[in-house]
C-alpha positions, 0 to 999 in steps of 0.5 A: 499500500504505502503512504499516499504522499504523492501530492504533498512532497517535492520531487525532482527528476534525475538521470541514472547517469548522474548517480554514477558511483552512488550506492543505492539500497533497494527495497528488494520486495518492492522491486521484485514484486514490480518485476513479477507484475510487469514482465508478462505476456500480453495475456498476463502469463509470466515468464516460466522455466521448463519446470513451470516455475516463474522467472519474470523476477529473474529477468527483471533483476538481471537486466534492469539491475545490470542496466544500473551497474552498466551506468556506474551505480552500486546497488545493494538489495535489502530483503524483508525480515519479520513484519511488525504485528500491526501489518497483519491487517494490511497483509490480509487485505492484500491476500483478499485483493489477490483472491478476487483478482484470480476470480476476475482473471478466470472470468476474463479468460473464459471470455477471451478478454486478453486486456483484462486477463493481463490486468487481473493477472498483475493484480494477482501477483504473489511472492513465493519463497523460491523466488526470493531464494533465486533472487539472492542466488542471482545477486551473488552470481552477479557480484552484488551484495544483499542484506537480510533485514531483521524487520521491514526492508525499507526501514533497514535501507533507510538506516543504512542510508542514514549511517552513510553506507548507502547514498539513496534508498530505492522504493516506489513507496514513500514509507522510506521517508517515514523511516527517516531515509535522507534521500529516496529514489523512485522509478529506478527499476521501472524507468522507460516507457510504461503503459498507463493502467487501463489505457492504451497509452504509454508514458515515459517514466523517469527516475526522481529523487525526494529529499527528507530535509527539503520535504520537511522544509516544504511542508513546514513540519518536523520529521515527527510531524511528517510521521503523524501526517502519514498515520492520519492518511494511512500506513501499512500499520493502519491502512484505513487511516481516517475515513474521508481525511485526505493528504492535504487535510492531514497536513493542515491539521498537523500544522495547526495543532502540532501533533496527531494527539492534539489534532484528534479532538478536531476530527470526527469518527476517529478509530485506530487499531492501537494507540497512535503512539504505537504506530509512530514508534514503528517509524521512529524506532524501527527494528534494524540490524548492523549485521551486514557487509557490503562488497561488490565483486566481479560477476561470475560469468559462467555461474550466471550462464549456468543458472539463467541459461542452463537451469532457467532457459534464458537465451545465452546470447542475450545473457552474454551480451548483457554481461559484457555491457555490465563489464564494459560500462563499469570499466569506463566509470571515473577512469577505472581501467578494470572491473576489479578496480571498480568493484574493489 
């Protein structure tokens, strides 16, 4: 779901080339889910290997991450750990949405409506354990680090950015700001021409950056107050927010009254799953870990080919060419003369 900050905060376009040499901490679940959802046949069928296992996520992870490395970025993927108990409601909501989407897909398939089949197939996208395991394996073969978070992946990525181990967080959700990420990058793994949902229209999606300090200045809020605005709108830990209360009204209330608790007497029909302070604590003091080490290494060319081509049925010619582009692009960055120098 993610908090709806779209209309509240300043964003600036940025080119991938301008991020050369930067470490980006990518919300792995968010990115892999995008790959699973978008990389499909026209009727919504995902890519699969000979054994029937889905490989859309591997295609996205290899080619799109390779595109970042080719441009000199240094990605590290951060995987979710245990979710806070308060997220159970949102997780259950997502499950029900997918159940309904499966039913709608079957109806569309019976009617031969390819457009609707793709739409509902995307909505029914689910993440299986083997997909995460395969993703971690591919990243290692590509020579890229990944981190297992103890809690929310976005929280861990934000922590790594605050510590200076990463320059940016990468996610499509704005929750990273509520977790204190100094800089958030969006549209990094989905940049390029994308179809507008439900329309036969394509738009150019470009990377954009949002800085927490500029957001706070623009909104005239403290960091804690921004979290309170998010809670009023609705987060993964109180997905319903306050019925009928939009982002602009939430911002106005916190500006006028200073805190969520002070604003509550002026709002009708207020209900929260728990005390607002409990939700706020998840963002202000999330469960994070220092148990990680970031190392970028040479890609294991033969290992990548064995895994993607021999095991998963990918085109060896395409994989070879992509590996060459990754290596060639990396050598050119900042006067580096070999891939070994660039990664180490």
